[in-house]
C-alpha positions in Angstrom: 41.5 -11.4 15.4 44.4 -8.8 16.0 45.2 -8.3 12.4 41.7 -7.4 11.7 41.5 -4.8 14.4 45.0 -3.4 13.0 43.3 -2.9 9.5 40.0 -1.9 10.3 41.5 0.9 11.9 43.4 2.3 9.0 42.8 6.1 8.2 41.2 6.2 4.4 43.4 6.9 1.9 44.7 10.2 1.0 44.7 12.0 -2.1 47.4 14.7 -2.5 45.5 17.6 -3.4 43.9 20.5 -1.3 40.8 20.0 -3.5 38.0 17.4 -4.0 36.4 19.2 -7.4 38.3 19.7 -10.7 37.3 21.8 -13.7 39.3 20.9 -16.5 39.6 22.0 -20.0 38.9 19.4 -22.8 42.2 17.9 -24.6 43.9 18.4 -21.5 46.2 16.3 -19.1 45.4 15.7 -16.0 47.3 13.5 -13.2 46.6 13.0 -9.2 48.3 10.7 -6.7 46.9 8.7 -4.1 48.5 7.6 -0.5 47.9 5.2 2.5 48.9 3.0 4.8 49.1 0.2 2.6 48.8 -0.2 -0.9 46.3 1.7 -2.9 44.4 1.5 -6.2 42.3 3.6 -8.1 38.4 2.0 -8.7 37.3 0.6 -12.2 35.9 1.1 -14.0 38.3 3.8 -15.8 38.0 5.4 -19.0 39.8 4.2 -22.2 42.0 7.6 -21.9 43.4 6.5 -18.2 46.3 5.4 -16.8 47.5 4.1 -13.3 50.9 4.1 -12.0 51.2 2.0 -9.0 53.8 3.1 -6.7 54.7 1.9 -2.7 51.8 2.5 -1.2 50.9 5.0 -3.5 48.8 5.1 -7.0 48.8 7.7 -9.5 46.1 8.4 -12.2 47.1 10.0 -15.6 44.1 10.9 -17.9 45.2 12.1 -21.3 43.2 14.0 -23.9 40.1 15.0 -21.2 36.6 14.9 -22.8 33.2 15.5 -21.4 32.8 11.7 -20.8 35.6 12.0 -18.2 33.5 14.0 -16.2 32.7 12.0 -12.9 33.7 10.6 -9.6 37.2 8.7 -9.3 37.9 6.7 -6.5 41.1 5.5 -4.7 40.6 2.6 -2.3 42.8 0.2 -0.2 44.0 -2.7 -2.3 43.4 -6.6 -0.9 45.7 -9.5 -1.4 44.0 -10.3 -4.5 44.7 -7.0 -6.1 41.3 -5.8 -5.9 39.6 -3.2 -4.0 39.2 -4.2 -0.4 35.2 -3.5 0.5 36.2 -4.9 4.0 37.4 -1.8 5.5 35.5 1.4 7.0 36.2 4.3 5.6 38.5 2.6 3.0 37.9 5.5 0.1 38.2 8.7 -1.0 37.1 10.1 -4.1 37.3 13.3 -6.5 35.2 14.5 -8.8 36.1 15.9 -12.5 34.2 18.5 -14.6 35.3 19.0 -18.3 33.2 21.5 -19.6 31.8 21.3 -23.3 29.9 23.8 -25.1 29.0 21.3 -27.6 28.0 18.7 -24.8 25.9 20.6 -21.7 25.2 17.0 -20.6 27.4 13.9 -19.9 26.5 11.0 -22.2 24.6 8.3 -19.8 25.0 4.5 -20.7 21.7 3.5 -22.3 20.5 1.4 -19.4 20.4 4.8 -16.9 17.6 6.1 -19.5 14.8 4.1 -18.4 14.6 4.1 -14.4 12.4 2.3 -11.8 12.3 2.7 -8.0 10.1 4.4 -5.0 9.1 7.8 -4.8 12.0 9.1 -2.4 14.6 6.5 -4.1 14.7 7.9 -7.4 17.3 9.9 -9.2 17.5 11.2 -12.9 20.5 11.4 -14.0 21.2 14.8 -15.9 24.7 15.3 -15.0 26.2 18.4 -16.6 29.8 19.0 -17.7 30.2 22.3 -16.5 29.4 22.9 -12.6 27.6 26.2 -12.7 24.9 25.1 -15.4 21.2 25.6 -14.2 19.2 22.4 -15.0 14.9 22.2 -15.1 13.1 19.1 -15.6 10.2 19.0 -17.8 7.6 16.3 -18.2 7.0 15.2 -21.8 4.8 16.0 -23.5 3.1 18.6 -21.3 6.4 20.8 -20.6 5.3 20.8 -17.0 8.5 22.4 -15.0 9.1 19.5 -12.3 10.4 20.7 -8.7 13.2 18.5 -7.5 16.6 18.6 -5.6 19.4 19.0 -8.2 22.8 18.0 -7.9 25.5 18.7 -10.9 27.1 15.5 -10.0 24.2 13.0 -10.0 21.0 14.9 -11.1 17.5 15.2 -9.7 16.3 13.8 -6.7 13.2 13.6 -4.5 10.7 14.6 -7.6 7.4 16.1 -6.7 4.6 14.4 -8.1 6.7 12.1 -10.1 4.6 9.4 -12.1 5.8 7.2 -15.0 6.0 8.6 -18.3 9.1 10.8 -19.9 11.2 13.3 -18.7 13.8 15.7 -20.3 16.4 18.0 -18.7 16.9 21.5 -20.1 19.7 23.9 -19.7 20.8 26.9 -21.5 24.2 27.3 -23.3 25.7 30.6 -25.0 26.2 30.2 -28.7 28.0 32.6 -30.7 26.7 35.5 -32.0 26.6 36.5 -36.0 25.4 39.8 -37.2 23.6 39.9 -40.6 21.7 42.4 -42.2 18.1 43.2 -42.4 16.3 40.9 -44.5 19.2 38.9 -45.3 18.7 34.9 -45.0 20.8 32.8 -42.6 20.8 29.3 -41.1 21.5 27.9 -37.8 22.7 24.3 -37.4 23.2 22.2 -34.9 24.7 18.4 -34.5 23.8 16.1 -31.8 24.9 12.6 -31.5 22.9 10.1 -33.5 20.4 7.6 -31.9 16.9 7.9 -30.5 18.3 8.6 -27.2 18.3 12.3 -28.0 16.0 14.5 -29.0 16.4 17.9 -30.4 13.7 20.5 -30.6 14.1 24.3 -31.7 11.5 26.7 -30.4 10.5 29.5 -32.1 7.2 31.6 -32.6 6.3 31.3 -36.2 8.8 28.3 -37.5 10.1 25.0 -36.6 13.5 23.4 -37.5 13.7 20.9 -40.5 15.0 18.1 -38.7 13.8 15.1 -40.7 14.7 12.6 -37.9 18.5 13.4 -38.8 21.0 14.4 -36.0 21.2 17.5 -38.1 18.9 19.7 -37.8 18.6 23.6 -39.2 16.8 26.5 -38.8 15.9 28.5 -41.7 15.3 32.5 -41.0 
């Protein structure tokens, strides 16, 4: 009983930084340390390009060659006697959030099982996380295009959506493309490539023409 009282009174682990949010450039190296009053670990799952170096009451996380897929929460927790995270301690974890902005991937890729969502009206979160914290995102019903009103958090997605019903929804954001100058009457193409698979749907909007996609991850818009 005395041991339980002592461990339950531990303060949460401390991440050695005055920030809890980081914006990293793609292909960069990131490292951060966590300390505590006993052994600490970085909670799994961790990305494939992450390494953890344990020490005495400390643990350092390294992420090499960062990509948009490294965007997310990283949590430092106390370790139990089995070498796993200790879920019995209150306030036993501390986390940070990392953004890796990528103009080619404005949304963070989600596992396929996150693309079908069920739950109560108040309990549903639509996971439209962005790679840049300042991205403006809207939620639309498909195929009507009706914009849905909801609370948005760049780290989680949309929640508390008004008038939500079963069906398909899509998240939209705007990115700045490179500018090209052409002469009047000169033809040119705009090409956009998305990851292959049915999880991505690409649509170019124009007053007169529709892009030629042919069910391909590559779309060409002729002008």
